[in-house]
C-alpha positions, 0 to 999 in steps of 0.5 A: 457473512462480511460482518462476521468476516470483517473482524477476523481480517482486521485482527489478521490485518493487525498481525504483522504490526503486532508481530512488529511491536514485539520485535521492537520491545524484545529489541530483536530487529538485528543490528539496524532497527530502523532500518528494519522497521522501515523496511518491514513496514513498507513491504506490508504496505505493498503487500496490502496494496497489492491485496486491495488490488486483487479483490476486484478480479477475485469478486469478478472471476469467482463472483463473490460479490460480498468481497468488495465490502473489505476492499476499503478496510484492506485499502486502509491497512495498506494506508496504516502500514505506509504511515508507519514505514513513512514515520519510521523513515522520518523519526528514527532514520533522519530523526524529525530534521525537516531540512534533512527530510526535504534534502533526501526528498529532492536529492533521492529519486526513490525516496521521492517516488516513495513519497508520491506513493505516500501522498496518494495513499494519504489522499485515497485514506482520507477520502475513504469516509462514508461523507466523502464518498457522498460529498465527492460522488462520481469524483470519488471513483476517479480519484480512487483510480489513482491506487494504480499510480501509487502502486506503480510508484511503490514498485519502482520505490522498492526497485530502487531501494533494493538495487542489487537483488531485486528479486522481491520487487520483481515478484511484486511487479509481477503480480501488479502486472497481472492485476493491472492487465486483467483490468485492462483486458476486460476494459478492452474486452468489454469496449469491443464487444 
């Protein structure tokens, strides 16, 4: 069943990118296209990150083991959108001015936090191949638990960016709290059972 579903999920996961590309080619990203592109790709990265984290509770609650096979692909889409977000910021907002990029990373905490989240996603992305899973062995699972830190950092990054109307960040934060809370509850339940 997963073999049939994977191409559909892959296509659906690409739809936001295709939609954004069409907006770029139609010059329909509003008065500040660079900012709009950066915001949209960042939000899609966060959505896919939360979706990745939702797979384990969904699998455990509804006893659908096959869905776990989609986790890696969806996680890589989170990395894909985070990479476009990061590249958009470097290219269109800072024009690949490396000194300005370094200054922004040091002087603006919300950028530092976002960059740390991206570095984690980068490490998780490059270690997601079958050969890396085999090579890292048990350490692969330990490394990939850093996805929780990346998620928290991404929420903090969004909170700092929004500053005034933080409703969206709070919604994402509540979803993340539920997903992480479920894991903590389950771990405590089985440790004391």
